[in-house]
N, C-alpha and C positions, 0 to 999 in steps of 0.2 A: 451424785450431783449436787451441790448443796444448793440450798433455798435460804432466801431471808423470810421470816415472818414480821411483818411490822403492824404494830399499833398505832394508828393514824391519832392525829389530833394533838400530839404532845408537842409543846412550843420548845425550841432550841434557844438557850441563853450562854453565854460566856464566852471563852477565848479558844480559837483554834489556829494551829499552824500547818500551813501546806507542805507536802511532801515535797522531794526534788522533783525535777522535771523528767517525765518518764520518757518522751521523744529524745529530750539531749542526752539522757543517759545511754539510751541504745547506740548513740553516735559516739560519744566519748569512749564507752568500753572497748569499741572496734577499734579504735585508734591508739589503743595501747599495743595492737599487735605491730605498729610502725616502728618501734624500737626494742632494743634487748634489755634496757634499763629499766629499773622500776618506775612505774607511773602510780601515783596517790590518787584516788579519788573520794570525796566528801560530797555528803550529802545525796547518797546513793539510795533511791526508793526501794523498800522492800516489798515490791509487787511482783507476779508471778512473770511478766514479761521480761522484765529486767533479770529476775532469778535465774530464768531459763537461759539468756544471755551469758550470764556468769558461769552459768554450768556448761554451755558449749565452750565459751574459752577455757575452762578448766579442762575439759576432756580433749582440746586440741594441745594441751601440752603447756598452758600458759598458767604459770604459779599465781595462786591466788592467795591473799592473807587478808583476814577481815581484822581490822584493827580495833574496830570498835562499830556499835550500830550504824550505818550508813556509810562507813570509812573502810575503803579496801584499797589493797596495793595490788598491782598487776606487774607480772614482769613475763615477758614472750620471749626468754632467751632458749628456750628448747622446743619450739611448736612442729609438731608432728604433721608434716605437710601431707602426708600419707591419709590420714585420718579424714581430711577435708574430702576425699573421695569415696569414702565408705558408706555403705548402704545404711547403716546406723546415722551418720552424722547427715547426710541428704533427708532421711526421713525425719528425724529432728528438726531440720530447717523446716519441712515443708509445714511445720505446726506454729511457725512463728514468722510474723512480718520482719521483725528487726533481723533476721537471719540475712537478708539481702545486703545489709551494711557491711559484712565479711568482705565482700566482693572486693571494694575499692583498695583497701589496705593489705590483703592477701597479694593482688595482682601487683600492687607496688613494690612489695617485699619480696615475695617468692616468685614473682613471676606468672603464677597461676592460679587459679580459683575455681571451684564447683559449688552449686548451690542450686536447691530444688525450687521450684516455683513455692512461695513463701505463703504462709496462711494468714491468721489475724482477723479481723473484723469482716463480716458478710454485710458489706455495706454498696456495693457494685463492683464494677471494674477498677482494678489499681493497676495498670499496666506498667512494664518495666523498661519500656523503649528508652526513656530518657537516661536511665543507669547504663545501658548498653551501650547508646549511640555515643554518648559521650566518651565512655572508657575507650570505646573502638576507634575515636578520633585522635585518642593518644596512643594507639597502635596494638592494641589488644584484637586477639582473633577470638570469635565465638563460635560454639557449637552447640545447638539446642537439642537433645536427645527428646523428641515429643513423645515416645512410648513411655519413659521413666520421668518425663516431667523435669529434667535436669539441664541446667545451663554450664558448659564447660567453657571458661575462659583462659587464655593462653597470652602472655605477654614477655617475651625474653628481654626486651627493651621499650620503654615508654618516652615518648617525645611531646614535648609542650607544644601547644597549638592555639588557634582561637576557635572558639567554639560559641554557637548561639544556641541555646538549648530551647528545645520544642514546648516546654512547660516549665513553668517554676518550681519543680518537685524537691521538695524538703529532702528526702531520703536520696533521690537523685543528685542533688547538688552536693551533698556529704560525701556520698560515694565517690564523684568525680573529683574533688578536692582531695581527699585522702589518696585517692591513686595519682594525682599529679604532683604530690609533694617530692617525690623522687623522681618525676620524669625530667628529661634533660631539657635544658631551655626555659622559658617560658608561657606558661599556659593562661589564657585569658577566658572566663567563663561570663557569658553576657546572657542576660534573663536568669540570673541564679536566683534562688531562693535566700532570702534574707533575714529569716523568722531568728530570734532570739537564740535558738537550739544552733542554728547554723554559726551565729557570731560566736557562741561560747566553744563551738567546735573549732573554730579557727584561732581562736586565743589560746585555747589548749595546744593546738598544733604548733602556734608559734613560740609559745612556752618552752616547746620540745626542740626547738630550733629550725622550724621551718619560716618560709620567707611570704606570707601571705599579705596582702593590702586590698584596700576596696570593701573591708569588713563593714556590715551593715549597709550594703549597697548592693545593688543587682548586678554589678561590674566587678567581679573578683579576679584578681591577678595574684597568680601563683610563681614564684621563680623556683626552680626545683633545686634541692640540696643533695647530697650525698648519703648521709644520715640524719636520724633524730636521737635524743637522749630523752632521759627522765624528766620530770616534773610533777607539778602538784595542782590541783583543779578542784573547783566547788561546782556542783551543779546548782543552777538557778531552782527558786520555787517554782513549783508546777502551775503555770499561769491559767491551764485549764480546772484543775482543782479550785483555784482561787476564784475563777468563774463559777464554778459549781457551788460553792459555799456562798457566795452573794446571792444566786439564785436560792438556795436554801432558806438563808436567814431573811429575804424579802417574803417567801411565801409561808415559813413555818416559824420565824425567828421572833424573839422577844429581846433584842438587843446581842448580836453576835460581832464580836472583833475578831478579825482575821489577821494574825501576826506575821510579821517578816516576810512580806508580798514580793518585795523588790519592785516596787510601784512602778518605777520609769519604765520596766520591761514588760508591763502589761500591756502597753499600746491602746488602743482603741476600745479595750474591753471594759473597763469603768464607764466609759462615754456610751457606749452601747447599755448598758443597763440603766443609765440615768435617762435615756430615750424611751426606757420600757416605763419610767416613772418612778425609779428606786431611787432613794437618797443614800448615794455612796459617799461616805464621808470620809478623806483623805487624812490621815494623821502620821505623817513621818512615813514609814514603811509599811504601818499598818492601814488596814481598811475597817472601818466600823459601819456596821448595818444595824440602824435604828428598826424598833418594830414598825411594821407596816399593815395598818389595818385598811388601807386603801393605796392603789397606787395605778396611775392613770398614763396610757401609751401616748407618746408625742405623737405631734404630726410633722411633716415637712414645713416648710416656710410658707410655700404655696396654699397651705392647707391641705394638701393630697395625702394618700393613705401612706401610714408606716410600713416600709418594708425592710428586713433584717437578711443581707447575702453574704455568703462567705469570700473573700477574696484572698489572694497571696498576700503576706506581711509587706505592708503594715495594716492591710484589709483585716476585716473579722476572720478569725480562724475558724474553719468549719465544724472543729470539735465541740464548740459551744451552742450550735445551733438547737440540739435536742434540748439543752437547757432552757435556752431562751424561750422556746416553743412551749415548755410545760410551765413554765412560768407565768407566760402571757395568758394561760386559762385562767388566772385568777386575777388579771389586772382588769381596769376599766379601759373600753374601746377595744379595736380590731388592729390585726397586724397580719403582713403576709411574710411568711417565712420562704425565703428562696434558697436551697440547698442546690448551687451549681454543679460541685464538684463528683459527688457520689449519687447514682439514681436509685439505691436502695434505703437510703439512711432515714427516708421519713415513714417507712412502711409502718414504725412502731405506734404511730399515732391512733392506728385502730385500737390498742389497748386503752387510752386515754380518752376516745369516744365511748367505748363501753364504761368507762368511770363517770361518765356525764360531762366530759369536756365538748365544748361546741366548736369543732373542727372541721373544715371541708377539704380533703386531701383533692386538690385541683388535678395533680399527674405526679409522677414519682418524683419531681424537683420542689412542686409548690404545695404549700398548706395555707390557709386562711383561719386565723383564731380569734374567734369572738370572745371576750374574756368574760368572765364572772363577776368581777368586781367583788370578789370574796362574798357574795351574795349565795352564792350555791355552791356547797361543799362537794367536792368529789367523792365517788362512792369507792368503798374497796373492792378489789377485784384480785383474782389470780393471774399472774401474768408469767412470760418467760423473757429475758433479757437478750435481745439478739446481738448486741455489741456493746462496747466499754460505754458509750456515751449515751446511748438509749437507756442501758441499764442504771446508770445514775439519774438520767432523767425521770423513769418510773420510779426509782426509790423517793424522789423528791413528792412526786404525784402521790405515791403511798405513804408519805409521812403527812401530807395534807389531807389524806382521805377519812371519811367518817368510816370507821370500822377496822377490821383486821384484813391486811392484805398479805398475800403471796407472791414473792418473785423467785422463779425457779431459775436455773443456770447462772447463778451468780458468780460463777468463776469468771465470766466476762467482765464484771464489775473488778474483779481481784486482780484483773489483769491490768488495771489502772489506777485503781485507788488502795491504798495501803491500809489495814485493818480498819476499813471503814465503819463498820457497825460499833466497834468499841468506841472509838474517836467521837461518833454522833451520839452514842448512847452518853456520853460523858457531859453532852451539852443537854440533854433531856429527851433525846429520842428513846423509842422502845422497840428495837430491833434486835432478834434472836435468829442466830444463822443454826439452820438445820441441816443434817448431813443426809 
């Protein structure tokens, strides 16, 4: 198990470019199963979750060609549909959250799918009802093998229909869209997720010959087609990584430029950091974060206590609440972080409290942070990363701390952040990987 040894107190300065978006990559990689023709995808992040997805596709019989770093061509003209029933495939699915995204395209093109209950971050309940209920409305039948934890899906024929999703699930919406592209007739999905990841998936599918309208809204309409063809697609910069870099630059930076952010797709993220008192300078598609010796948390117009809470797009993504929380520890003022979607995501704050942060964990969903205004430096500590986003938050804390910290289980961070220690060391950080 790998660890990071972090020597705190070193300031970051220079330029950094975000990787391709992890969540988009997991979706568009699975979309390549919908055609026999080659699909070329660029700006693919070199992270473990995405690499595992590529390896699963390869073992399913998809031809994978690496054209250049982050540039792949996929051709699913000889998919082994029996392999998806194998114990090996199902065991590997159980270790990866992204494996659930195989269901939609496999059911659409081959009429069947099997998947084990997927793994991923230990952040609380992440139910699959939206995926299965939506695809069931298209005509699929399901069998859940409770002993093996395996879902079997059959659909000799899919028929378009109207559906109102029980929640605006991003991966659930993606799965239903991919299943519906071949459904006979018209499918209307209301309360669909509309994150940039979903928009990008729809743009790729339309480039492949699908007929999808309502993109960027919560009302998606899909007119079924008989087949799809090849296409090229470029993955957006990862907005979660952009937000992570903004937080790092404010807390331990001496002038950091974040390059090629695709600023218009960042939604409310820059505004949220500005409410934390951070000067986020917009320069074309770049963001510049100047040195912050002080930043003060805003209040609402009526003077009431600032609250950051997650919400479906275009609301604030839950993936950035951990970063906002740790950056708040060095702000002037107080803030309430309300994590609505997952009940275990705030449990990492005990490690920040051990480092000297002033945090009250009110309940599994809410934490109050009283900032130090950079008057009291956090202490170094030994920590373990429980999930991707808590891991990067702990890394930011360690970089700002007095002394040398150790973060264990950094494989969690590797799942979402590409070669993170080398990229931060190039800005002036002192991070060493220890196997």
